[in-house]
KOLKOLSE-361352 format. One record per residue (C-alpha): residue number from 1; x, y, z. Coordinates in steps of 0.1 Angstrom, whole numbers. Layout:
N
nr = NUM | X = X | Y = Y | Z = Z
...
//
This chain:
339
nr = 1 | X = -1 | Y = 0 | Z = 1
nr = 2 | X = 8 | Y = 36 | Z = -5
nr = 3 | X = 18 | Y = 55 | Z = 28
nr = 4 | X = 35 | Y = 90 | Z = 38
nr = 5 | X = 69 | Y = 84 | Z = 54
nr = 6 | X = 89 | Y = 109 | Z = 73
nr = 7 | X = 125 | Y = 96 | Z = 72
nr = 8 | X = 141 | Y = 124 | Z = 92
nr = 9 | X = 137 | Y = 162 | Z = 100
nr = 10 | X = 124 | Y = 180 | Z = 68
nr = 11 | X = 125 | Y = 146 | Z = 48
nr = 12 | X = 96 | Y = 126 | Z = 38
nr = 13 | X = 83 | Y = 106 | Z = 12
nr = 14 | X = 53 | Y = 85 | Z = -3
nr = 15 | X = 65 | Y = 48 | Z = -1
nr = 16 | X = 49 | Y = 13 | Z = -10
nr = 17 | X = 50 | Y = -6 | Z = 22
nr = 18 | X = 35 | Y = -35 | Z = 32
nr = 19 | X = -3 | Y = -38 | Z = 38
nr = 20 | X = -10 | Y = -45 | Z = 78
nr = 21 | X = -26 | Y = -78 | Z = 89
nr = 22 | X = -54 | Y = -81 | Z = 111
nr = 23 | X = -38 | Y = -103 | Z = 140
nr = 24 | X = -61 | Y = -116 | Z = 168
nr = 25 | X = -77 | Y = -86 | Z = 183
nr = 26 | X = -71 | Y = -59 | Z = 159
nr = 27 | X = -90 | Y = -48 | Z = 128
nr = 28 | X = -77 | Y = -33 | Z = 93
nr = 29 | X = -94 | Y = -1 | Z = 79
nr = 30 | X = -94 | Y = 13 | Z = 46
nr = 31 | X = -85 | Y = 50 | Z = 55
nr = 32 | X = -108 | Y = 76 | Z = 40
nr = 33 | X = -97 | Y = 108 | Z = 53
nr = 34 | X = -66 | Y = 123 | Z = 78
nr = 35 | X = -65 | Y = 155 | Z = 95
nr = 36 | X = -29 | Y = 172 | Z = 96
nr = 37 | X = -21 | Y = 183 | Z = 131
nr = 38 | X = 7 | Y = 206 | Z = 146
nr = 39 | X = 22 | Y = 172 | Z = 161
nr = 40 | X = 27 | Y = 158 | Z = 125
nr = 41 | X = 44 | Y = 193 | Z = 117
nr = 42 | X = 65 | Y = 191 | Z = 147
nr = 43 | X = 76 | Y = 153 | Z = 137
nr = 44 | X = 85 | Y = 167 | Z = 100
nr = 45 | X = 107 | Y = 196 | Z = 116
nr = 46 | X = 122 | Y = 175 | Z = 140
nr = 47 | X = 110 | Y = 199 | Z = 170
nr = 48 | X = 85 | Y = 172 | Z = 189
nr = 49 | X = 96 | Y = 165 | Z = 224
nr = 50 | X = 87 | Y = 129 | Z = 218
nr = 51 | X = 120 | Y = 128 | Z = 196
nr = 52 | X = 142 | Y = 139 | Z = 221
nr = 53 | X = 126 | Y = 118 | Z = 248
nr = 54 | X = 132 | Y = 85 | Z = 228
nr = 55 | X = 92 | Y = 80 | Z = 228
nr = 56 | X = 94 | Y = 82 | Z = 187
nr = 57 | X = 119 | Y = 76 | Z = 162
nr = 58 | X = 122 | Y = 80 | Z = 123
nr = 59 | X = 112 | Y = 68 | Z = 102
nr = 60 | X = 77 | Y = 77 | Z = 111
nr = 61 | X = 39 | Y = 69 | Z = 97
nr = 62 | X = 22 | Y = 99 | Z = 110
nr = 63 | X = -16 | Y = 105 | Z = 111
nr = 64 | X = -38 | Y = 103 | Z = 143
nr = 65 | X = -70 | Y = 124 | Z = 133
nr = 66 | X = -87 | Y = 96 | Z = 108
nr = 67 | X = -119 | Y = 81 | Z = 99
nr = 68 | X = -123 | Y = 48 | Z = 75
nr = 69 | X = -143 | Y = 19 | Z = 70
nr = 70 | X = -135 | Y = -18 | Z = 85
nr = 71 | X = -117 | Y = -38 | Z = 59
nr = 72 | X = -109 | Y = -71 | Z = 78
nr = 73 | X = -110 | Y = -87 | Z = 118
nr = 74 | X = -87 | Y = -106 | Z = 133
nr = 75 | X = -96 | Y = -137 | Z = 153
nr = 76 | X = -113 | Y = -132 | Z = 182
nr = 77 | X = -133 | Y = -97 | Z = 169
nr = 78 | X = -169 | Y = -95 | Z = 161
nr = 79 | X = -171 | Y = -100 | Z = 123
nr = 80 | X = -201 | Y = -74 | Z = 124
nr = 81 | X = -175 | Y = -46 | Z = 125
nr = 82 | X = -166 | Y = -53 | Z = 88
nr = 83 | X = -179 | Y = -25 | Z = 66
nr = 84 | X = -187 | Y = -1 | Z = 94
nr = 85 | X = -176 | Y = 35 | Z = 90
nr = 86 | X = -152 | Y = 42 | Z = 124
nr = 87 | X = -126 | Y = 61 | Z = 139
nr = 88 | X = -103 | Y = 51 | Z = 168
nr = 89 | X = -88 | Y = 61 | Z = 200
nr = 90 | X = -52 | Y = 75 | Z = 196
nr = 91 | X = -39 | Y = 67 | Z = 230
nr = 92 | X = -34 | Y = 28 | Z = 233
nr = 93 | X = -31 | Y = 19 | Z = 268
nr = 94 | X = -19 | Y = -15 | Z = 281
nr = 95 | X = -50 | Y = -25 | Z = 295
nr = 96 | X = -33 | Y = -42 | Z = 323
nr = 97 | X = -20 | Y = -17 | Z = 345
nr = 98 | X = -38 | Y = 4 | Z = 375
nr = 99 | X = -45 | Y = 34 | Z = 354
nr = 100 | X = -61 | Y = 14 | Z = 323
nr = 101 | X = -81 | Y = -5 | Z = 351
nr = 102 | X = -93 | Y = 32 | Z = 363
nr = 103 | X = -103 | Y = 46 | Z = 328
nr = 104 | X = -70 | Y = 63 | Z = 323
nr = 105 | X = -54 | Y = 42 | Z = 295
nr = 106 | X = -45 | Y = 75 | Z = 278
nr = 107 | X = -20 | Y = 81 | Z = 305
nr = 108 | X = -7 | Y = 46 | Z = 307
nr = 109 | X = 30 | Y = 45 | Z = 308
nr = 110 | X = 35 | Y = 19 | Z = 285
nr = 111 | X = 9 | Y = 34 | Z = 261
nr = 112 | X = 19 | Y = 39 | Z = 222
nr = 113 | X = 1 | Y = 65 | Z = 205
nr = 114 | X = -13 | Y = 57 | Z = 166
nr = 115 | X = 10 | Y = 80 | Z = 147
nr = 116 | X = 30 | Y = 96 | Z = 173
nr = 117 | X = 46 | Y = 75 | Z = 199
nr = 118 | X = 60 | Y = 40 | Z = 204
nr = 119 | X = 63 | Y = 31 | Z = 167
nr = 120 | X = 28 | Y = 26 | Z = 165
nr = 121 | X = 19 | Y = 33 | Z = 124
nr = 122 | X = -5 | Y = 64 | Z = 116
nr = 123 | X = -32 | Y = 66 | Z = 93
nr = 124 | X = -13 | Y = 88 | Z = 65
nr = 125 | X = -17 | Y = 53 | Z = 45
nr = 126 | X = -45 | Y = 35 | Z = 27
nr = 127 | X = -49 | Y = 10 | Z = 55
nr = 128 | X = -43 | Y = 12 | Z = 90
nr = 129 | X = -45 | Y = -16 | Z = 118
nr = 130 | X = -57 | Y = -8 | Z = 153
nr = 131 | X = -68 | Y = -26 | Z = 184
nr = 132 | X = -107 | Y = -38 | Z = 181
nr = 133 | X = -113 | Y = -23 | Z = 218
nr = 134 | X = -103 | Y = 12 | Z = 206
nr = 135 | X = -128 | Y = 16 | Z = 174
nr = 136 | X = -159 | Y = 36 | Z = 179
nr = 137 | X = -185 | Y = 34 | Z = 152
nr = 138 | X = -196 | Y = 65 | Z = 131
nr = 139 | X = -233 | Y = 70 | Z = 122
nr = 140 | X = -244 | Y = 79 | Z = 89
nr = 141 | X = -250 | Y = 117 | Z = 96
nr = 142 | X = -213 | Y = 120 | Z = 100
nr = 143 | X = -195 | Y = 124 | Z = 68
nr = 144 | X = -160 | Y = 116 | Z = 63
nr = 145 | X = -147 | Y = 153 | Z = 69
nr = 146 | X = -164 | Y = 155 | Z = 105
nr = 147 | X = -152 | Y = 118 | Z = 106
nr = 148 | X = -116 | Y = 129 | Z = 107
nr = 149 | X = -129 | Y = 156 | Z = 131
nr = 150 | X = -137 | Y = 136 | Z = 158
nr = 151 | X = -102 | Y = 131 | Z = 176
nr = 152 | X = -98 | Y = 171 | Z = 179
nr = 153 | X = -134 | Y = 174 | Z = 187
nr = 154 | X = -128 | Y = 151 | Z = 219
nr = 155 | X = -100 | Y = 172 | Z = 229
nr = 156 | X = -123 | Y = 203 | Z = 225
nr = 157 | X = -153 | Y = 187 | Z = 246
nr = 158 | X = -126 | Y = 177 | Z = 274
nr = 159 | X = -111 | Y = 210 | Z = 276
nr = 160 | X = -147 | Y = 229 | Z = 279
nr = 161 | X = -161 | Y = 202 | Z = 303
nr = 162 | X = -130 | Y = 210 | Z = 324
nr = 163 | X = -139 | Y = 247 | Z = 323
nr = 164 | X = -171 | Y = 242 | Z = 342
nr = 165 | X = -186 | Y = 272 | Z = 320
nr = 166 | X = -225 | Y = 271 | Z = 318
nr = 167 | X = -251 | Y = 296 | Z = 298
nr = 168 | X = -241 | Y = 330 | Z = 299
nr = 169 | X = -208 | Y = 327 | Z = 315
nr = 170 | X = -180 | Y = 344 | Z = 297
nr = 171 | X = -151 | Y = 322 | Z = 284
nr = 172 | X = -117 | Y = 331 | Z = 270
nr = 173 | X = -104 | Y = 310 | Z = 243
nr = 174 | X = -66 | Y = 317 | Z = 239
nr = 175 | X = -55 | Y = 308 | Z = 203
nr = 176 | X = -80 | Y = 307 | Z = 174
nr = 177 | X = -66 | Y = 275 | Z = 154
nr = 178 | X = -86 | Y = 240 | Z = 150
nr = 179 | X = -86 | Y = 233 | Z = 189
nr = 180 | X = -95 | Y = 266 | Z = 200
nr = 181 | X = -124 | Y = 273 | Z = 174
nr = 182 | X = -137 | Y = 236 | Z = 183
nr = 183 | X = -138 | Y = 249 | Z = 218
nr = 184 | X = -156 | Y = 278 | Z = 207
nr = 185 | X = -181 | Y = 262 | Z = 185
nr = 186 | X = -190 | Y = 236 | Z = 212
nr = 187 | X = -193 | Y = 268 | Z = 240
nr = 188 | X = -218 | Y = 285 | Z = 215
nr = 189 | X = -239 | Y = 256 | Z = 214
nr = 190 | X = -242 | Y = 256 | Z = 252
nr = 191 | X = -251 | Y = 292 | Z = 252
nr = 192 | X = -219 | Y = 306 | Z = 265
nr = 193 | X = -203 | Y = 341 | Z = 258
nr = 194 | X = -174 | Y = 333 | Z = 238
nr = 195 | X = -140 | Y = 355 | Z = 234
nr = 196 | X = -112 | Y = 347 | Z = 216
nr = 197 | X = -76 | Y = 361 | Z = 219
nr = 198 | X = -54 | Y = 356 | Z = 188
nr = 199 | X = -21 | Y = 372 | Z = 173
nr = 200 | X = -28 | Y = 369 | Z = 136
nr = 201 | X = -56 | Y = 388 | Z = 120
nr = 202 | X = -62 | Y = 362 | Z = 97
nr = 203 | X = -71 | Y = 340 | Z = 118
nr = 204 | X = -93 | Y = 364 | Z = 139
nr = 205 | X = -110 | Y = 372 | Z = 105
nr = 206 | X = -115 | Y = 336 | Z = 97
nr = 207 | X = -132 | Y = 333 | Z = 133
nr = 208 | X = -157 | Y = 364 | Z = 125
nr = 209 | X = -165 | Y = 351 | Z = 94
nr = 210 | X = -181 | Y = 316 | Z = 113
nr = 211 | X = -197 | Y = 339 | Z = 138
nr = 212 | X = -173 | Y = 345 | Z = 165
nr = 213 | X = -171 | Y = 382 | Z = 163
nr = 214 | X = -153 | Y = 388 | Z = 202
nr = 215 | X = -119 | Y = 381 | Z = 185
nr = 216 | X = -91 | Y = 402 | Z = 202
nr = 217 | X = -54 | Y = 406 | Z = 202
nr = 218 | X = -34 | Y = 416 | Z = 234
nr = 219 | X = -38 | Y = 455 | Z = 225
nr = 220 | X = -77 | Y = 451 | Z = 220
nr = 221 | X = -85 | Y = 428 | Z = 248
nr = 222 | X = -112 | Y = 443 | Z = 267
nr = 223 | X = -105 | Y = 451 | Z = 306
nr = 224 | X = -128 | Y = 425 | Z = 318
nr = 225 | X = -126 | Y = 391 | Z = 340
nr = 226 | X = -136 | Y = 357 | Z = 324
nr = 227 | X = -154 | Y = 330 | Z = 342
nr = 228 | X = -128 | Y = 306 | Z = 324
nr = 229 | X = -99 | Y = 307 | Z = 303
nr = 230 | X = -89 | Y = 278 | Z = 279
nr = 231 | X = -55 | Y = 280 | Z = 264
nr = 232 | X = -54 | Y = 263 | Z = 230
nr = 233 | X = -25 | Y = 283 | Z = 219
nr = 234 | X = 13 | Y = 272 | Z = 216
nr = 235 | X = 27 | Y = 306 | Z = 230
nr = 236 | X = 50 | Y = 299 | Z = 260
nr = 237 | X = 37 | Y = 330 | Z = 273
nr = 238 | X = -1 | Y = 320 | Z = 274
nr = 239 | X = -2 | Y = 298 | Z = 302
nr = 240 | X = 8 | Y = 326 | Z = 328
nr = 241 | X = -13 | Y = 350 | Z = 308
nr = 242 | X = -46 | Y = 328 | Z = 316
nr = 243 | X = -42 | Y = 331 | Z = 353
nr = 244 | X = -41 | Y = 367 | Z = 352
nr = 245 | X = -76 | Y = 370 | Z = 330
nr = 246 | X = -94 | Y = 344 | Z = 349
nr = 247 | X = -115 | Y = 355 | Z = 376
nr = 248 | X = -107 | Y = 342 | Z = 413
nr = 249 | X = -118 | Y = 311 | Z = 420
nr = 250 | X = -124 | Y = 299 | Z = 385
nr = 251 | X = -107 | Y = 277 | Z = 362
nr = 252 | X = -78 | Y = 279 | Z = 336
nr = 253 | X = -75 | Y = 250 | Z = 309
nr = 254 | X = -43 | Y = 238 | Z = 292
nr = 255 | X = -47 | Y = 221 | Z = 258
nr = 256 | X = -22 | Y = 239 | Z = 238
nr = 257 | X = 15 | Y = 227 | Z = 239
nr = 258 | X = 45 | Y = 252 | Z = 233
nr = 259 | X = 79 | Y = 245 | Z = 217
nr = 260 | X = 98 | Y = 255 | Z = 251
nr = 261 | X = 86 | Y = 252 | Z = 288
nr = 262 | X = 63 | Y = 276 | Z = 301
nr = 263 | X = 65 | Y = 295 | Z = 333
nr = 264 | X = 38 | Y = 296 | Z = 358
nr = 265 | X = 40 | Y = 315 | Z = 391
nr = 266 | X = 20 | Y = 289 | Z = 416
nr = 267 | X = 15 | Y = 318 | Z = 439
nr = 268 | X = -8 | Y = 334 | Z = 414
nr = 269 | X = -31 | Y = 298 | Z = 416
nr = 270 | X = -32 | Y = 299 | Z = 454
nr = 271 | X = -38 | Y = 337 | Z = 461
nr = 272 | X = -65 | Y = 337 | Z = 435
nr = 273 | X = -78 | Y = 305 | Z = 442
nr = 274 | X = -75 | Y = 293 | Z = 408
nr = 275 | X = -78 | Y = 258 | Z = 394
nr = 276 | X = -57 | Y = 249 | Z = 367
nr = 277 | X = -65 | Y = 217 | Z = 345
nr = 278 | X = -41 | Y = 199 | Z = 318
nr = 279 | X = -59 | Y = 179 | Z = 291
nr = 280 | X = -40 | Y = 156 | Z = 271
nr = 281 | X = -60 | Y = 135 | Z = 250
nr = 282 | X = -95 | Y = 130 | Z = 233
nr = 283 | X = -100 | Y = 94 | Z = 250
nr = 284 | X = -125 | Y = 101 | Z = 273
nr = 285 | X = -143 | Y = 126 | Z = 250
nr = 286 | X = -148 | Y = 105 | Z = 219
nr = 287 | X = -180 | Y = 89 | Z = 223
nr = 288 | X = -195 | Y = 122 | Z = 230
nr = 289 | X = -178 | Y = 140 | Z = 202
nr = 290 | X = -193 | Y = 119 | Z = 180
nr = 291 | X = -228 | Y = 122 | Z = 196
nr = 292 | X = -222 | Y = 161 | Z = 195
nr = 293 | X = -214 | Y = 162 | Z = 159
nr = 294 | X = -238 | Y = 136 | Z = 148
nr = 295 | X = -267 | Y = 156 | Z = 165
nr = 296 | X = -257 | Y = 187 | Z = 143
nr = 297 | X = -260 | Y = 210 | Z = 170
nr = 298 | X = -222 | Y = 216 | Z = 159
nr = 299 | X = -208 | Y = 218 | Z = 125
nr = 300 | X = -169 | Y = 219 | Z = 122
nr = 301 | X = -166 | Y = 214 | Z = 83
nr = 302 | X = -161 | Y = 250 | Z = 76
nr = 303 | X = -124 | Y = 246 | Z = 98
nr = 304 | X = -111 | Y = 223 | Z = 66
nr = 305 | X = -96 | Y = 245 | Z = 44
nr = 306 | X = -86 | Y = 220 | Z = 15
nr = 307 | X = -82 | Y = 180 | Z = 11
nr = 308 | X = -52 | Y = 169 | Z = -7
nr = 309 | X = -33 | Y = 136 | Z = -15
nr = 310 | X = -7 | Y = 119 | Z = 1
nr = 311 | X = 18 | Y = 136 | Z = -29
nr = 312 | X = 8 | Y = 171 | Z = -18
nr = 313 | X = 14 | Y = 164 | Z = 21
nr = 314 | X = 51 | Y = 176 | Z = 24
nr = 315 | X = 46 | Y = 208 | Z = 11
nr = 316 | X = 19 | Y = 211 | Z = 39
nr = 317 | X = 41 | Y = 200 | Z = 65
nr = 318 | X = 69 | Y = 226 | Z = 55
nr = 319 | X = 43 | Y = 254 | Z = 58
nr = 320 | X = 32 | Y = 258 | Z = 23
nr = 321 | X = -9 | Y = 262 | Z = 20
nr = 322 | X = -23 | Y = 240 | Z = -7
nr = 323 | X = -33 | Y = 258 | Z = -41
nr = 324 | X = -71 | Y = 272 | Z = -36
nr = 325 | X = -73 | Y = 262 | Z = 0
nr = 326 | X = -98 | Y = 283 | Z = 21
nr = 327 | X = -94 | Y = 302 | Z = 50
nr = 328 | X = -99 | Y = 275 | Z = 77
nr = 329 | X = -73 | Y = 263 | Z = 97
nr = 330 | X = -71 | Y = 226 | Z = 90
nr = 331 | X = -60 | Y = 207 | Z = 60
nr = 332 | X = -74 | Y = 170 | Z = 53
nr = 333 | X = -55 | Y = 144 | Z = 31
nr = 334 | X = -76 | Y = 116 | Z = 15
nr = 335 | X = -50 | Y = 86 | Z = 11
nr = 336 | X = -72 | Y = 73 | Z = -23
nr = 337 | X = -61 | Y = 105 | Z = -39
nr = 338 | X = -31 | Y = 105 | Z = -63
nr = 339 | X = -18 | Y = 139 | Z = -71
//
C-alpha cells in the first residue's frame, strides 16, 4: 500500500510498504480521511519532544486524526465490524496496569499512540490496523470530513467540560486554531459568551466569518474578567497570561503545548484560588464528540481549508498552503487521491 513516511527532519516521501494484517484482537481499516495536526508538523521539522525523549524515532508513519471503513477483522473480533465506518482512539494503553483499569489508559506509562509514540503506525496511508477495543462506530449523519475531526473534537469537548462554564458565562479561548475554534463552537452551542484571543488578523478574521466576532489581540482585549480561560495556543507566555485573565475562584484549562517550557507562578494560582487543569487527549471524550457532531448542533466542516492527496502532504508540513485552499486552519488528506 501507499504510505507517507517521514524519514528525518524535513525529509518525507510516499512509499509502497506492506499492508497491515489483522492479527488477533485487531481490525484493518481502509482510511478515507486524515487530518493534519500541529504534532505532525513538529515531527516533520524534528521539533517534537517525543523525538528527544526517546518515545519516537524516524522513520515515522504519521496521522492520528482519521476515519475509515473496516476491511478485515482478526481472530476474536466480532465480524459485524466489517464494512462499518469508524474512527479510533489515538492512545493505546496496555489494558493491564492500574491506570488502564481506572479508565486512564490515555496516560498509561506503557502506552503507544497511533502515528505519534512507540512506533505505532499512523493513518497517513491507504490502510491502518488498530486494536478492536479502540474503535468507535460513526453514524451515517457524520460524513468523512466530520469523522476525521472527531479526535480534535474530543480534545475540545474535554477542555470545555474542564472549564465548567454554563449558559451566559464569559469564556476566553486563547489561540483560534482548530482546537480553539472547536472549543468555541461547542461553547456557543451551550449558550456561553465566547471570546477569542489571537495574534493573527487572518485567524481572527476567519473566526469572525463563522460567527465569532468577539476576537481580540493583546492590544484590544477588553478589561474584563473571564469565568474561564482555555489556552489552546502554542505560545509559551500564554499559560501565565491565562491566570491573570481568569476571575479568582474560577478555572484555567491548558490544551495547547508550546515548543519550550512555560513558566507559571503557582502563587498566582494559590492567592486567587484558581484551578488549573491539563488536557492530554481526546480519549474519554470521543463517544460524546461523536454524539455532539451527529446531532448537528455543531458543524465543524468550515474549519477544513482543503483536502489533498499523500503526494502533496510534504509541502503542507513544510508550511505551504495548498493551492485554492479556503481560509480555515485545517488540512485533510484523502489517501486514495493521487496527485
